SEZA-994526 format. One line per 10 residues: their letters; for each residue x, y, z of C-alpha. Coordinates in Angstrom, 3 decimals. Layout:
<sites>
A) X:Y:Z  ...
</sites>
This chain:
<sites>
XXXXXXXXXX) -0.940:15.036:22.850  -0.579:11.262:22.372  -2.514:8.752:24.450  -2.399:4.933:24.374  -5.434:2.761:25.076  -5.366:-0.979:25.638  -8.687:-2.416:24.507  -8.025:-6.026:25.460  -9.966:-8.249:23.064  -12.406:-5.600:21.840
XXXXXXXXXX) -12.186:-4.584:18.195  -13.751:-1.200:17.549  -14.337:1.193:14.665  -11.134:3.123:15.441  -9.050:-0.020:14.890  -10.322:-0.458:11.332  -10.527:3.260:10.472  -6.801:3.777:11.126  -5.809:1.677:8.116  -8.479:3.207:5.892
XXXXXXXXXX) -7.157:6.691:6.693  -3.464:5.845:6.252  -3.985:4.249:2.817  -6.873:6.338:1.504  -4.778:7.654:-1.418  -2.684:4.505:-1.991  -3.952:2.594:-5.027  -1.756:-0.451:-4.282  -3.347:-1.225:-0.909  -6.464:-3.344:-0.436
XXXXXXXXXX) -8.172:-3.528:2.934  -8.304:-7.114:4.251  -11.787:-8.218:5.302  -12.500:-7.131:8.862  -14.005:-10.525:9.552  -10.778:-12.262:8.540  -8.797:-10.278:11.117  -11.393:-11.014:13.787  -11.347:-14.728:12.950  -7.556:-14.870:13.282
XXXXXXXXXX) -7.996:-13.541:16.821  -11.005:-15.650:17.740  -10.461:-18.546:20.121  -13.349:-20.312:18.378  -11.816:-19.959:14.893  -8.118:-20.128:15.803  -7.272:-23.211:17.862  -3.807:-21.855:18.722  -5.315:-19.055:20.788  -7.021:-21.504:23.133
XXXXXXXXXX) -3.599:-21.687:24.780  -2.519:-18.104:24.385  -3.650:-14.524:24.646  -3.736:-11.197:22.792  -4.503:-7.563:23.330  -5.485:-4.697:21.009  -3.631:-1.408:21.475  -4.555:1.904:19.804  -2.726:5.238:19.847  -4.525:8.580:19.628
XXXXXXXXXX) -3.021:11.937:18.729  -5.240:14.834:19.772  -8.055:12.270:20.126  -7.608:11.111:16.511  -6.832:7.352:16.094  -3.311:7.342:14.643  -1.776:3.910:15.272  -2.713:0.360:16.209  -1.366:-3.133:16.766  -2.289:-6.508:18.237
XXXXXXXXXX) 0.221:-8.092:20.623  -0.141:-11.856:21.113  1.425:-15.133:22.154  0.444:-18.809:21.965  1.892:-21.716:23.919  2.317:-23.834:20.797  4.224:-21.207:18.814  5.736:-18.994:21.515  6.916:-21.254:24.313  8.623:-24.194:22.631
XXXXXXXXXX) 12.130:-22.856:23.185  13.907:-19.865:24.664  13.698:-17.027:24.141  9.911:-17.295:24.385  8.649:-15.217:21.465  5.393:-13.370:21.056  4.244:-11.369:18.079  2.877:-8.082:16.798  0.137:-8.265:14.180  -1.719:-5.790:11.969
XXXXXXXXXX) 0.485:-2.866:12.938  -0.510:0.419:11.318  0.806:3.866:12.211  1.142:7.348:10.813  4.720:8.483:10.134  5.574:9.323:13.731  8.410:7.766:15.727  6.844:9.123:18.914  3.535:7.326:18.336  5.176:4.143:17.051
XXXXXXXXXX) 7.518:3.972:20.052  4.632:4.417:22.463  2.613:1.683:20.734  5.534:-0.747:20.685  6.496:0.054:24.277  2.969:-0.780:25.428  3.076:-4.055:23.459  6.471:-5.010:24.920  5.275:-4.210:28.446  2.196:-6.402:27.996
XXXXXXXXXX) 4.199:-9.280:26.476  6.819:-9.076:29.225  4.055:-9.482:31.798  3.062:-12.675:29.934  6.615:-14.075:30.432  7.510:-13.439:26.790  11.217:-12.812:26.143  11.264:-11.658:22.498  8.765:-10.245:20.020  8.529:-10.749:16.248
XXXXXXXXXX) 6.872:-8.358:13.804  4.830:-8.418:11.744  3.348:-11.892:12.310  0.091:-13.613:13.230  -0.827:-16.474:15.589  -0.800:-19.159:12.916  1.032:-20.367:9.844  3.080:-17.888:7.837  1.159:-17.984:4.539  -0.629:-14.669:5.129
XXXXXXXXXX) -0.082:-11.319:6.887  3.580:-11.994:7.664  6.493:-9.570:7.357  7.102:-5.894:6.654  7.318:-4.894:2.992  10.721:-3.300:2.332  10.940:-3.545:-1.472  8.377:-3.924:-4.263  5.625:-1.449:-3.417  3.288:-2.626:-6.164
XXXXXXXXXX) -0.230:-4.062:-6.288  -0.944:-6.046:-3.145  -1.898:-9.705:-3.455  -4.536:-11.120:-1.125  -3.030:-12.026:2.241  0.321:-10.428:1.410  1.393:-7.640:3.775  1.512:-4.155:2.321  2.615:-1.086:4.247  4.058:2.368:3.856
XXXXXXXXXX) 7.820:2.499:3.083  8.557:4.221:6.400  7.301:1.257:8.511  10.654:-0.527:8.547  12.305:2.606:9.933  9.773:2.799:12.767  10.672:-0.717:13.885  14.412:-0.181:13.501  14.294:3.029:15.537  12.583:1.164:18.375
XXXXXXXXXX) 15.358:-1.445:18.369  14.059:-4.286:16.192  16.581:-6.223:14.063  15.989:-8.122:10.850  15.257:-11.751:11.819  14.932:-13.051:8.252  13.857:-11.929:4.779  11.074:-13.291:2.604  11.224:-13.149:-1.193  8.282:-13.190:-3.604
XXXXXXXXXX) 8.590:-13.840:-7.333  6.233:-12.768:-10.113  5.628:-14.741:-13.288  4.257:-13.282:-16.530  2.050:-16.082:-17.827  1.502:-14.307:-21.139  5.095:-15.106:-22.109  6.164:-18.514:-23.301  8.284:-20.479:-20.864  11.810:-21.465:-21.868
XXXXXXXXXX) 11.520:-24.461:-24.163  14.108:-26.528:-22.297  12.181:-26.066:-19.015  8.927:-27.196:-20.592  10.527:-30.168:-22.334  12.164:-31.302:-19.109  8.932:-30.946:-17.123  6.959:-32.836:-19.761  9.575:-35.590:-19.746  9.041:-35.992:-15.993
XXXXXXXXXX) 5.256:-35.928:-16.377  5.261:-38.501:-19.172  7.820:-40.805:-17.533  5.133:-42.412:-15.396  7.322:-42.311:-12.297  4.985:-39.780:-10.694  1.249:-39.186:-10.810  -0.107:-35.628:-10.962  -3.690:-34.723:-9.977  -5.469:-31.450:-9.353
XXXXXXXXXX) -7.932:-30.969:-6.522  -11.508:-32.155:-6.985  -13.912:-30.796:-4.399  -16.262:-33.711:-5.125  -13.513:-35.973:-3.702  -12.520:-33.634:-0.886  -12.352:-36.354:1.802  -9.490:-38.107:-0.003  -7.684:-34.840:-0.693  -7.995:-33.792:2.969
XXXXXXXXXX) -5.960:-36.876:3.867  -3.377:-36.058:1.184  -3.021:-32.479:2.436  -2.584:-33.749:5.992  0.237:-36.066:4.922  2.001:-33.294:3.013  1.658:-30.726:5.806  2.897:-33.154:8.441  5.494:-35.013:6.384  6.805:-32.751:3.636
XXXXXXXXXX) 6.388:-29.386:5.392  7.973:-30.678:8.584  11.181:-31.189:6.617  11.377:-27.449:5.858  10.353:-25.863:9.139  12.226:-26.475:12.358  9.248:-25.186:14.388  6.609:-27.101:12.431  3.481:-27.952:14.393  1.435:-31.041:13.616
XXXXXXXXXX) -1.611:-30.023:11.579  -4.881:-31.583:12.647  -7.592:-32.901:10.356  -10.116:-30.321:11.575  -7.794:-27.521:10.400  -7.600:-28.923:6.871  -11.350:-29.546:6.745  -11.988:-25.940:7.760  -9.487:-24.778:5.135  -11.409:-26.677:2.446
XXXXXXXXXX) -14.647:-25.141:3.689  -13.180:-21.632:3.536  -11.803:-22.207:0.032  -15.000:-23.604:-1.405  -16.285:-20.344:-2.895  -13.016:-18.788:-4.091  -10.694:-21.669:-5.000  -10.200:-22.955:-8.525  -9.653:-26.712:-8.402  -7.194:-26.503:-11.291
XXXXXXXXXX) -4.840:-24.231:-9.332  -4.207:-26.819:-6.586  -2.060:-29.774:-7.657  -0.631:-32.873:-6.001  2.242:-35.165:-6.926  2.333:-38.829:-5.909  4.946:-41.547:-5.976  3.661:-45.080:-5.570  0.305:-43.508:-4.623  1.892:-41.626:-1.708
XXXXXXXXXX) 1.598:-37.792:-1.793  5.046:-36.216:-1.997  4.326:-32.685:-3.208  1.689:-30.012:-3.517  1.001:-26.564:-4.907  -1.729:-24.352:-3.477  -2.588:-21.259:-5.509  -5.698:-19.114:-5.348  -7.236:-16.423:-7.535  -6.174:-13.036:-6.191
XXXXXXXXXX) -9.484:-11.782:-4.832  -7.897:-8.395:-4.125  -8.829:-7.618:-7.734  -12.458:-7.747:-6.576  -12.609:-6.667:-2.929  -10.777:-3.338:-3.200  -14.011:-1.370:-3.014  -15.346:-3.369:-0.039  -13.205:-1.418:2.492  -13.066:-4.475:4.739
XXXXXXXXXX) -16.799:-5.120:4.736  -17.746:-8.649:3.663  -21.529:-8.478:3.974  -23.926:-10.680:2.037  -24.000:-8.323:-0.964  -20.221:-8.180:-1.200  -20.014:-11.972:-0.856  -22.366:-12.338:-3.834  -20.259:-9.844:-5.789  -17.121:-11.821:-4.923
XXXXXXXXXX) -18.547:-15.168:-6.044  -20.049:-13.706:-9.232  -16.783:-12.056:-10.274  -14.204:-14.649:-9.256  -13.889:-15.920:-12.847  -12.859:-12.430:-14.003  -9.704:-12.415:-11.859  -6.543:-12.416:-14.000  -3.979:-12.863:-11.252  -3.208:-15.738:-8.893
XXXXXXXXXX) -1.107:-16.120:-5.779  0.908:-19.231:-4.961  0.645:-19.746:-1.206  2.466:-23.051:-0.841  4.740:-25.121:-3.044  6.725:-28.031:-1.685  8.170:-31.410:-2.582  9.601:-33.946:-0.156  13.385:-33.481:0.095  13.987:-37.057:-1.071
XXXXXXXXXX) 12.574:-36.025:-4.461  14.200:-32.614:-4.852  16.459:-33.797:-7.667  13.816:-35.840:-9.437  12.221:-33.029:-11.491  8.836:-33.568:-9.856  8.754:-29.898:-8.744  9.076:-28.778:-12.365  6.305:-31.163:-13.354  3.997:-29.829:-10.653
XXXXXXXXXX) 4.730:-26.244:-11.614  4.069:-26.764:-15.324  0.809:-28.588:-14.598  -0.353:-25.710:-12.416  0.823:-22.977:-14.808  -0.827:-24.595:-17.837  -4.099:-24.866:-15.914  -3.917:-21.200:-14.927  -3.265:-20.104:-18.499  -6.245:-22.132:-19.676
XXXXXXXXXX) -8.375:-20.329:-17.063  -7.290:-16.862:-18.229  -4.714:-16.067:-15.529  -2.008:-13.735:-16.841  0.128:-13.171:-13.717  1.261:-15.407:-10.864  2.765:-14.227:-7.594  4.872:-16.912:-5.910  5.136:-15.952:-2.271  7.058:-16.208:-0.176
XXXXXXXXXX) 10.420:-17.949:0.379  12.686:-17.245:3.336  16.285:-16.238:2.771  17.191:-19.232:4.935  15.875:-21.567:2.205  18.358:-21.250:-0.706  17.162:-24.442:-2.418  13.595:-23.225:-2.912  14.826:-19.757:-3.895  16.890:-21.382:-6.660
XXXXXXXXXX) 13.847:-23.355:-7.816  11.682:-20.218:-7.971  14.372:-18.294:-9.843  14.797:-20.976:-12.500  11.212:-22.070:-13.119  11.033:-19.684:-16.079  9.690:-16.140:-16.572  10.058:-15.406:-12.867  11.497:-12.183:-11.431  12.151:-11.227:-7.820
XXXXXXXXXX) 9.391:-8.707:-7.220  8.921:-8.168:-3.489  10.935:-8.432:-0.306  9.469:-8.573:3.186  11.348:-8.665:6.473  10.381:-10.297:9.735  11.845:-8.280:12.598  12.746:-9.342:16.143  13.159:-7.386:19.381  14.772:-8.986:22.427
XXXXXXXXXX) 12.797:-8.190:25.579  14.875:-10.267:28.000  18.359:-8.787:27.751  19.896:-12.024:29.032  19.550:-13.200:25.431  21.431:-11.862:22.437  19.849:-11.364:19.038  20.565:-14.093:16.484  19.275:-14.242:12.919  16.903:-17.111:12.069
XXX) 18.541:-19.940:10.082  15.950:-22.774:10.424  18.692:-24.993:11.865
</sites>
């Protein structure tokens, strides 16, 4: 017997235990910190939710928690244009079409009552750097913030009626191998030309770098994303605060032209190499363990990499990349995951493919279901 319970905004033990049970024998999966999930769905921590709503839905089979999801919408992200689109986050389910369909039906019913006309999965109420998409290829070690799921998940969504909205590609770089000489020579030529200035983050000068990040988010990033939302200073300041204990200054680089920031890379040590045994618990003892072991991490994840379109042909992207990669190598990093690039962005995909030593390693898909049948499904093109 399957029952569905809508818990509103109340996280409970069942919600977190479902994932632990599904992946208990999967060595590639790492449980995200429970507190991180709660913060994403906290109106105090997530400004977007101040104009939005969410609900937690759990499925039980014979009284055993067997599936979960969070359905949500925000005015800023969901109701800019038709069809109004909500989202499904942190979906987990045993391999059962019956249970999955009941979970998704309950989510669609709730979203429809909120005047939502389409639903995207798997997403979060925020930017798409973390917890976004369904893994469909590359079931290997999970990087921090990157979605990992069982191979059957995509089938569950397709059987309900979801269609592929867009794909996201992640590339892996073996930093123990030498980069192609011509790539390095070209990058060094750009660096030494003096046309651009390259600087890595310095936390001691964080106020100045906050301003630079703001400019890049709201100038450079807006050129790539049709639905870009203006980033506020408080968001960047909080980001710096959150990064303080895990970031390596030498993994975050900026490019300037005439003292104006035109590009940025943000990479972080992959803390999944440390937190695997935490099982989602980030108490004071685990925090100390995380801070004490961060220097032992051998893998990094590139969250964001962008250069203003006016400088795409200048070589500044290659210069930024080489600066970052050389810093990582000097800090003992042996592998870099560059994630992720949408299939609607062929220019950046070409850059990632030709930076040197990079291979396409993972593919995620963002899926869409049309609730309001007055609309027809169309793939996302960022146009």
